[in-house]
C-alpha positions as CSV (number, residue, x, y, z in Angstrom):
1,M,-2.0,-43.3,90.5
2,T,-2.9,-43.9,86.8
3,S,-4.2,-40.9,84.8
4,R,-7.6,-41.2,83.3
5,L,-5.9,-40.6,79.9
6,T,-3.7,-43.7,80.4
7,L,-4.8,-47.0,79.0
8,I,-3.3,-49.8,81.2
9,N,0.1,-48.1,81.4
10,R,2.0,-45.2,79.9
11,D,3.9,-47.2,77.3
12,Y,0.9,-49.2,76.1
13,T,-1.0,-45.9,75.7
14,R,1.7,-44.6,73.4
15,L,1.8,-47.8,71.4
16,W,-2.0,-47.7,71.2
17,F,-2.0,-44.0,70.1
18,G,0.4,-44.8,67.3
19,Q,-1.8,-47.7,66.2
20,A,-4.9,-45.6,66.3
21,V,-3.6,-42.8,64.1
22,S,-2.0,-45.2,61.7
23,S,-5.2,-47.3,61.4
24,V,-7.3,-44.3,60.5
25,G,-4.6,-43.3,57.9
26,D,-4.7,-46.9,56.5
27,A,-8.5,-46.8,56.3
28,V,-8.4,-43.5,54.4
29,F,-5.6,-44.7,52.1
30,S,-7.3,-48.1,51.2
31,T,-10.7,-46.5,50.6
32,T,-9.1,-43.7,48.6
33,L,-7.3,-46.1,46.3
34,V,-10.4,-48.2,45.7
35,L,-12.4,-45.1,44.9
36,W,-9.7,-43.6,42.7
37,V,-9.2,-46.8,40.7
38,A,-12.9,-47.3,40.3
39,T,-14.1,-43.7,39.5
40,V,-11.0,-42.2,37.8
41,L,-8.5,-44.7,36.3
42,A,-11.1,-47.3,35.2
43,K,-14.1,-45.1,34.9
44,D,-16.7,-46.6,32.5
45,E,-14.3,-49.5,31.7
46,S,-15.5,-53.1,31.6
47,W,-12.3,-54.1,33.5
48,A,-13.0,-51.8,36.4
49,P,-14.1,-54.6,38.9
50,M,-10.9,-56.5,38.0
51,A,-8.8,-53.4,38.5
52,V,-10.3,-52.9,42.0
53,S,-9.9,-56.5,42.9
54,G,-6.2,-56.2,42.1
55,V,-5.8,-53.8,45.0
56,L,-7.1,-56.4,47.4
57,M,-5.1,-59.2,45.8
58,A,-1.8,-57.2,46.2
59,S,-2.4,-57.1,50.0
60,S,-3.2,-60.8,50.1
61,V,-0.1,-61.7,48.2
62,A,2.0,-59.8,50.7
63,V,0.5,-61.6,53.6
64,L,0.8,-65.1,52.1
65,V,4.3,-64.7,50.6
66,I,6.1,-62.3,52.9
67,G,4.3,-63.1,56.2
68,P,5.8,-66.6,56.9
69,L,9.4,-65.4,56.4
70,A,9.0,-62.1,58.2
71,G,8.6,-63.8,61.5
72,V,12.1,-65.2,61.3
73,F,13.6,-61.7,61.0
74,V,11.3,-60.3,63.7
75,D,12.6,-62.9,66.1
76,R,16.2,-62.0,65.2
77,W,15.8,-58.2,65.3
78,D,15.2,-55.7,68.1
79,K,11.4,-55.4,68.2
80,L,11.1,-51.7,68.9
81,A,13.6,-50.9,66.1
82,T,11.6,-53.1,63.7
83,L,8.4,-51.1,64.5
84,L,10.2,-47.8,63.9
85,R,11.9,-48.9,60.6
86,T,8.6,-50.3,59.2
87,E,6.9,-47.0,59.9
88,V,9.7,-45.1,58.1
89,V,9.5,-47.5,55.1
90,R,5.7,-47.3,54.9
91,G,5.7,-43.5,55.2
92,A,8.4,-43.2,52.5
93,L,6.4,-45.5,50.1
94,V,3.3,-43.4,50.5
95,V,5.3,-40.1,50.1
96,V,6.7,-41.4,46.8
97,L,3.2,-42.4,45.5
98,T,1.9,-39.0,46.7
99,A,4.6,-37.2,44.7
100,V,3.8,-39.2,41.5
101,S,0.1,-38.5,42.0
102,F,0.6,-34.8,41.4
103,L,1.0,-35.7,37.7
104,P,-2.1,-35.4,35.6
105,T,-3.9,-38.7,35.3
106,D,-3.4,-38.8,31.5
107,A,0.3,-38.3,31.9
108,L,0.8,-42.0,32.3
109,P,-1.1,-45.0,30.8
110,A,-3.7,-46.6,33.1
111,G,-1.5,-49.7,33.2
112,V,1.4,-47.8,34.7
113,W,-0.8,-46.1,37.3
114,L,-2.2,-49.5,38.3
115,A,1.3,-51.0,38.5
116,L,2.3,-48.1,40.8
117,V,-0.8,-48.6,43.0
118,Y,-0.4,-52.4,43.2
119,G,3.3,-52.2,43.8
120,T,2.8,-49.6,46.7
121,V,0.0,-51.7,48.3
122,L,2.1,-54.9,48.0
123,L,5.2,-53.2,49.6
124,L,3.1,-51.5,52.3
125,H,1.5,-54.8,53.4
126,A,4.9,-56.5,53.1
127,A,6.3,-54.1,55.6
128,G,3.2,-54.7,57.7
129,Q,4.1,-58.3,58.0
130,F,7.1,-57.2,60.0
131,F,5.2,-54.6,62.0
132,S,2.4,-56.9,63.3
133,P,4.6,-59.7,64.8
134,A,6.9,-57.1,66.3
135,R,4.0,-55.3,67.9
136,F,2.6,-58.6,69.1
137,A,6.0,-59.4,70.8
138,I,6.3,-55.9,72.4
139,L,2.7,-56.1,73.7
140,A,3.7,-59.1,75.7
141,D,6.6,-57.1,77.3
142,L,4.5,-54.0,77.9
143,V,1.4,-55.6,79.3
144,K,1.5,-58.2,82.1
145,G,-1.3,-60.2,83.5
146,D,-4.2,-61.9,81.9
147,A,-6.8,-59.3,82.6
148,D,-4.7,-56.4,81.3
149,R,-3.7,-58.3,78.2
150,A,-7.4,-59.1,77.5
151,R,-8.1,-55.4,77.9
152,A,-5.3,-54.5,75.5
153,A,-6.7,-57.0,72.9
154,G,-10.2,-55.5,73.3
155,I,-8.9,-51.9,73.0
156,G,-6.9,-52.8,69.9
157,Q,-9.9,-54.4,68.2
158,A,-12.2,-51.6,69.1
159,T,-9.6,-49.1,67.7
160,G,-9.4,-51.1,64.4
161,E,-13.2,-51.2,64.1
162,T,-13.5,-47.4,64.9
163,A,-10.8,-46.6,62.3
164,W,-12.9,-48.2,59.6
165,I,-16.0,-46.3,60.7
166,I,-14.1,-43.0,60.7
167,G,-11.7,-43.5,57.7
168,P,-14.0,-44.3,54.7
169,P,-16.3,-41.2,55.3
170,L,-13.1,-39.0,55.4
171,A,-11.7,-40.6,52.2
172,A,-14.4,-39.7,49.8
173,P,-14.5,-35.9,50.6
174,L,-10.7,-35.7,50.6
175,L,-10.5,-37.4,47.2
176,F,-13.3,-35.6,45.4
177,A,-12.9,-32.2,47.1
178,A,-9.1,-31.9,47.5
179,G,-7.7,-34.6,45.2
180,I,-6.0,-37.9,45.8
181,Q,-2.7,-36.2,46.7
182,W,-4.1,-34.9,50.0
183,A,-5.8,-38.2,50.9
184,L,-2.5,-40.0,50.4
185,L,-0.6,-37.3,52.3
186,F,-2.9,-37.9,55.2
187,N,-1.8,-41.5,55.5
188,A,1.9,-40.5,55.2
189,L,1.5,-38.1,58.1
190,S,-0.2,-40.8,60.1
191,Y,2.9,-42.9,59.8
192,A,5.0,-40.0,61.0
193,V,2.7,-39.5,64.1
194,S,2.9,-43.3,64.8
195,Y,6.7,-43.2,64.5
196,V,6.9,-40.4,67.1
197,A,4.6,-42.2,69.5
198,I,6.4,-45.5,69.2
199,R,9.8,-43.8,69.5
200,S,8.8,-42.6,73.0
201,I,8.1,-46.2,74.3
202,E,10.5,-47.7,76.9
203,V,10.5,-51.5,76.5
204,P,11.4,-53.4,79.7
205,A,14.7,-55.4,79.6
206,P,14.3,-59.1,79.0
207,A,13.3,-61.0,82.1
208,A,16.4,-63.2,82.3
209,T,18.7,-60.2,82.1
210,A,16.8,-58.0,84.5
211,E,16.3,-60.6,87.2
212,S,19.7,-62.2,87.1
213,G,21.7,-59.1,86.5
214,K,23.9,-61.0,84.0
215,A,25.2,-59.3,81.0
216,A,23.5,-60.1,77.7
217,P,25.4,-62.5,75.5
218,D,27.9,-61.1,73.0
219,D,26.0,-60.2,69.8
220,S,28.9,-61.0,67.5
221,K,29.3,-64.5,68.9
222,A,25.6,-65.1,68.7
223,A,25.6,-63.9,65.1
224,S,28.3,-66.3,64.2
225,R,26.2,-69.2,65.6
226,K,23.0,-68.0,64.0
227,P,21.4,-70.6,61.8
228,S,20.3,-70.0,58.3
229,L,17.0,-68.3,57.4
230,G,15.5,-71.6,56.2
231,R,16.6,-73.4,59.3
232,E,15.1,-70.8,61.6
233,F,11.9,-70.8,59.6
234,A,11.8,-74.6,59.8
235,D,12.4,-74.5,63.5
236,G,9.5,-72.1,63.9
237,V,7.1,-74.3,61.9
238,R,8.3,-77.4,63.8
239,F,7.8,-75.7,67.1
240,F,4.2,-74.7,66.0
241,A,3.4,-78.2,64.7
242,R,4.6,-79.9,67.9
243,S,2.5,-77.7,70.1
244,R,-1.0,-79.2,70.5
245,F,-2.2,-76.0,72.0
246,L,-1.1,-73.8,69.0
247,V,-2.4,-76.3,66.5
248,V,-5.8,-76.4,68.1
249,L,-5.9,-72.6,68.1
250,L,-5.0,-72.5,64.5
251,L,-7.6,-75.2,63.6
252,L,-10.3,-73.2,65.5
253,A,-9.3,-70.0,63.5
254,V,-9.4,-71.9,60.2
255,I,-12.7,-73.6,61.0
256,G,-14.1,-70.3,62.0
257,Q,-13.0,-68.6,58.8
258,F,-14.7,-71.3,56.8
259,G,-17.8,-71.0,58.9
260,L,-18.0,-67.2,58.7
261,G,-16.3,-66.4,55.4
262,A,-19.7,-66.7,53.6
263,L,-20.9,-63.5,55.2
264,S,-18.3,-61.3,53.5
265,T,-19.1,-62.7,50.1
266,L,-22.9,-63.4,50.2
267,N,-24.4,-61.0,52.7
268,V,-25.2,-58.3,50.1
269,F,-27.3,-60.9,48.3
270,F,-28.9,-62.1,51.5
271,T,-29.8,-58.5,52.3
272,T,-31.7,-58.0,49.0
273,D,-33.1,-61.5,48.5
274,N,-33.9,-62.7,52.0
275,L,-34.2,-59.5,54.0
276,H,-36.1,-57.9,51.2
277,A,-34.2,-54.6,51.6
278,D,-32.9,-52.1,49.0
279,A,-29.3,-52.4,48.2
280,R,-28.8,-48.8,49.3
281,L,-29.4,-50.0,52.8
282,Y,-26.6,-52.4,52.8
283,G,-24.3,-49.9,54.4
284,Y,-26.3,-50.2,57.6
285,I,-25.4,-53.9,57.7
286,G,-21.7,-53.0,57.9
287,M,-22.5,-50.3,60.5
288,A,-24.3,-52.8,62.7
289,M,-21.4,-55.2,62.5
290,G,-18.9,-52.4,63.2
291,V,-20.8,-51.2,66.3
292,G,-21.1,-54.8,67.5
293,G,-17.4,-55.3,67.0
294,I,-16.7,-52.2,69.1
295,T,-19.1,-53.4,71.8
296,G,-17.5,-56.9,71.8
297,A,-14.0,-55.5,71.9
298,L,-14.6,-53.2,74.8
299,S,-16.4,-55.9,76.8
300,G,-14.1,-58.7,75.8
301,G,-11.5,-58.0,78.5
302,R,-14.1,-58.1,81.2
303,V,-15.6,-61.3,79.8
304,V,-12.2,-63.0,79.6
305,Q,-11.5,-61.8,83.2
306,W,-14.7,-63.5,84.4
307,L,-14.6,-66.7,82.4
308,G,-11.0,-67.2,81.5
309,A,-9.7,-67.2,77.9
310,R,-10.3,-70.9,77.2
311,R,-13.9,-70.8,78.4
312,S,-14.5,-67.5,76.6
313,T,-13.2,-69.1,73.4
314,W,-15.6,-72.1,73.2
315,I,-18.6,-70.2,74.6
316,S,-18.1,-67.4,72.1
317,L,-17.9,-70.0,69.3
318,L,-21.1,-71.7,70.4
319,V,-23.0,-68.5,70.8
320,S,-21.8,-67.1,67.5
321,G,-22.8,-70.2,65.6
322,V,-26.3,-70.3,67.1
323,L,-26.8,-66.6,66.2
324,L,-25.6,-67.1,62.7
325,I,-28.1,-70.0,62.2
326,A,-30.8,-67.6,63.6
327,Y,-29.7,-64.9,61.2
328,S,-30.0,-67.3,58.3
329,R,-33.7,-67.6,59.1
330,Q,-34.4,-63.8,59.1
331,T,-36.8,-62.3,56.6
332,T,-37.0,-58.7,57.8
333,F,-34.3,-56.0,57.5
334,L,-34.6,-54.8,61.1
335,G,-34.5,-58.3,62.5
336,G,-31.4,-59.0,60.4
337,I,-29.7,-55.8,61.6
338,A,-30.4,-56.6,65.2
339,L,-29.1,-60.2,64.9
340,L,-25.9,-59.1,63.1
341,F,-25.1,-56.7,65.8
342,V,-25.6,-59.3,68.5
343,F,-23.7,-61.9,66.4
344,T,-20.7,-59.7,66.1
345,V,-20.3,-59.2,69.9
346,P,-19.3,-62.8,70.8
347,L,-17.3,-63.1,67.6
348,T,-15.2,-60.2,68.7
349,V,-14.9,-61.5,72.3
350,L,-13.6,-64.7,70.7
351,N,-10.8,-62.7,69.0
352,T,-10.0,-61.0,72.4
353,A,-9.8,-64.4,74.1
354,M,-7.6,-66.1,71.5
355,A,-4.9,-63.4,71.6
356,P,-3.7,-64.0,75.2
357,L,-3.8,-67.7,74.5
358,L,-1.3,-67.2,71.7
359,L,0.8,-64.9,73.9
360,A,0.9,-67.5,76.6
361,A,1.8,-70.4,74.2
362,A,4.6,-68.5,72.3
363,P,8.0,-68.2,74.0
364,P,9.7,-64.9,73.4
365,D,12.2,-66.3,70.9
366,F,9.4,-67.7,68.8
367,R,6.7,-65.1,68.9
368,G,7.4,-63.6,65.5
369,R,7.4,-67.0,63.8
370,V,4.3,-68.2,65.7
371,M,2.4,-65.2,64.3
372,A,4.0,-65.6,60.9
373,V,2.4,-69.0,60.7
374,F,-0.9,-68.1,62.3
375,Y,-1.8,-65.0,60.3
376,P,-1.0,-66.3,56.7
377,V,-2.8,-69.6,57.3
378,T,-6.0,-67.8,58.6
379,K,-5.8,-65.3,55.7
380,L,-5.6,-68.1,53.2
381,A,-8.6,-69.8,54.9
382,S,-10.5,-66.6,54.7
383,M,-9.8,-66.3,50.9
384,L,-10.7,-69.9,50.3
385,A,-13.9,-69.5,52.3
386,A,-14.9,-66.5,50.2
387,V,-14.2,-68.3,46.9
388,L,-15.9,-71.5,48.0
389,S,-19.1,-69.8,49.3
390,G,-19.4,-67.8,46.1
391,W,-18.9,-70.9,44.0
392,L,-21.5,-72.9,45.9
393,A,-24.1,-70.1,45.7
394,G,-23.4,-69.4,42.0
395,S,-23.3,-73.0,40.8
396,V,-23.9,-76.1,42.9
397,L,-26.7,-74.6,45.1
398,T,-28.2,-72.2,42.5
399,D,-31.4,-74.2,42.2
400,V,-31.8,-75.2,45.8
401,A,-35.2,-74.1,47.1
402,G,-38.0,-75.7,49.1
403,S,-39.4,-76.0,52.6
404,V,-39.2,-78.4,55.5
405,G,-41.8,-78.3,58.2
406,G,-43.1,-75.0,56.9
407,V,-39.6,-73.5,57.0
408,R,-38.5,-72.2,53.5
409,F,-34.9,-72.3,52.4
410,G,-32.8,-71.2,49.5
411,P,-29.1,-71.3,48.5
412,I,-27.7,-68.4,50.5
413,D,-29.6,-69.0,53.8
414,T,-28.7,-72.7,53.5
415,I,-25.0,-71.8,53.2
416,F,-25.3,-69.4,56.2
417,A,-27.1,-72.1,58.3
418,V,-24.5,-74.7,57.5
419,S,-21.8,-72.1,58.3
420,G,-23.4,-71.6,61.7
421,V,-23.5,-75.4,62.3
422,I,-19.7,-75.5,61.5
423,V,-19.0,-72.7,64.0
424,V,-21.1,-74.5,66.7
425,L,-19.1,-77.7,66.1
426,S,-15.9,-75.8,66.3
427,G,-17.1,-74.5,69.7
428,V,-17.6,-78.1,70.8
429,F,-14.2,-79.0,69.5
430,A,-12.6,-76.1,71.4
431,W,-14.3,-77.2,74.7
432,L,-12.9,-80.7,74.3
433,A,-9.5,-80.0,72.7
434,L,-8.1,-76.9,74.2
435,P,-5.6,-77.9,76.9
436,G,-5.5,-76.1,80.2
437,T,-4.0,-72.6,79.9
438,E,-2.0,-72.9,83.1
439,K,0.3,-75.6,81.7
440,T,0.6,-73.5,78.5
441,V,1.9,-70.5,80.4
442,K,4.5,-72.5,82.3
443,A,5.7,-74.1,79.0
444,A,5.9,-70.7,77.4
445,E,8.0,-69.3,80.2
446,K,10.6,-72.0,79.7
447,A,13.2,-72.3,77.0
448,P,11.7,-73.0,73.5
449,E,13.1,-76.6,73.6
450,E,11.5,-77.3,76.9
451,A,8.2,-75.7,75.8
452,A,8.1,-77.9,72.7
453,A,8.8,-81.0,74.9
454,L,5.9,-80.1,77.1
455,T,3.4,-80.0,74.3
456,V,1.3,-82.9,73.2
457,D,1.0,-84.1,69.6
458,V,-2.3,-83.0,68.1
459,S,-3.2,-86.5,67.1
460,S,-3.1,-87.7,70.7
461,P,-6.6,-88.4,72.0
462,A,-5.6,-87.8,75.6
463,G,-6.6,-85.0,77.8
464,S,-9.6,-83.4,76.2
465,R,-11.3,-83.1,79.5
466,G,-8.3,-83.6,81.7
467,H,-6.7,-80.4,80.5
468,R,-9.6,-78.2,81.5
469,P,-8.3,-75.4,83.7
470,P,-9.2,-75.1,87.3
471,D,-11.9,-72.6,88.3
472,H,-9.4,-70.1,89.6
473,D,-7.6,-69.9,86.2
474,R,-9.3,-66.8,85.0
475,G,-8.5,-64.0,82.6
476,R,-6.0,-65.2,80.0
477,P,-5.2,-61.9,78.1
478,E,-6.1,-61.2,74.5
């Protein structure tokens, strides 16, 4: 009988606990660095916003540059050992920065401090590019069955959302009352706790070895036949490109980023101009989205179990798009808060539904490389969406204003409405283009070569409706 304190199973609970502690530490760490750079290093300086943006750019560079290649190594290495090593590396990096931070601020030039901060953030996120695919791969081994994988995805997202509700309020008091050293040390200790939790996990033996009873192949012989890094990376990209299912999922994620990226850039201006609220109330906007994210994450597993991952994906896109269009027409703060909360629920269910689809489509030997393609491309799409929406609102659409049928519109609400239409269209595309998940699971369980052969070229018009899953195909995980 499963204990009430156990989530899905014992080993997943330990993996989750490590993630939860580490996520809170990361939230404290990130918030602390932004506050410290803005209020101490660059206080009253004209270049303060640029200095703060450098922290964010350092993390993005790690995702875009290191992420694609990290997947190759993750597929080569032992996944549990990779998780443990990255926690050691990240903890050591934070300890070094913590030790240096005991120096008086004026002991080093501001440029040197910024270089230390940027370098640490870059290396931390670089290590994270190995951690995330390895965790993704281990999750597939620890959690079986669509419903449980969907639950795992929902729990993971809820944990991340909660960490960013808990972490920032802890960061400010730690920084200003105790000093940056103790805020940084908190993050270092979180990596240590995560290491202990992950170290206690028992990963099941590979299916082929466990079921057949055959000995694993000799590592030395396998190493001698191992292709080059470039060849393995190319093989991963080629496998991804040949899989119609994976390409469609990536297209959906990219379209969704372009449709939703405007919110992160322009929502503060929408709050003051369209919702007629004081800027000091903007924090409640983030809180509404955070609570909506937790609600969607916790309910996502049940929704996926009821509808299936494929159906949950396109329905969530349609509902999110319609709600974003409705949000663009809001003129009151309370109405905006309510709609943002409701909007975030299906958006988070969408993320919960797509994760098991990725797990099903990625053979074990390719999981690291599949995620190493998926994450950086969606990250790049998010960055481009933020830049594009800011450019449109600040230049091309600056003077857009008027009314149609008594409905008034301006530049920001027009961008939000168009974004909502894009999300709705992506939902229609998902309904027509996603192949049946049952075939994807069977392909993923075969050898990578066979899985690639079973996929359909994305340019092929065949099978948009013919690939719809049968009614009994419910509950693709994550």
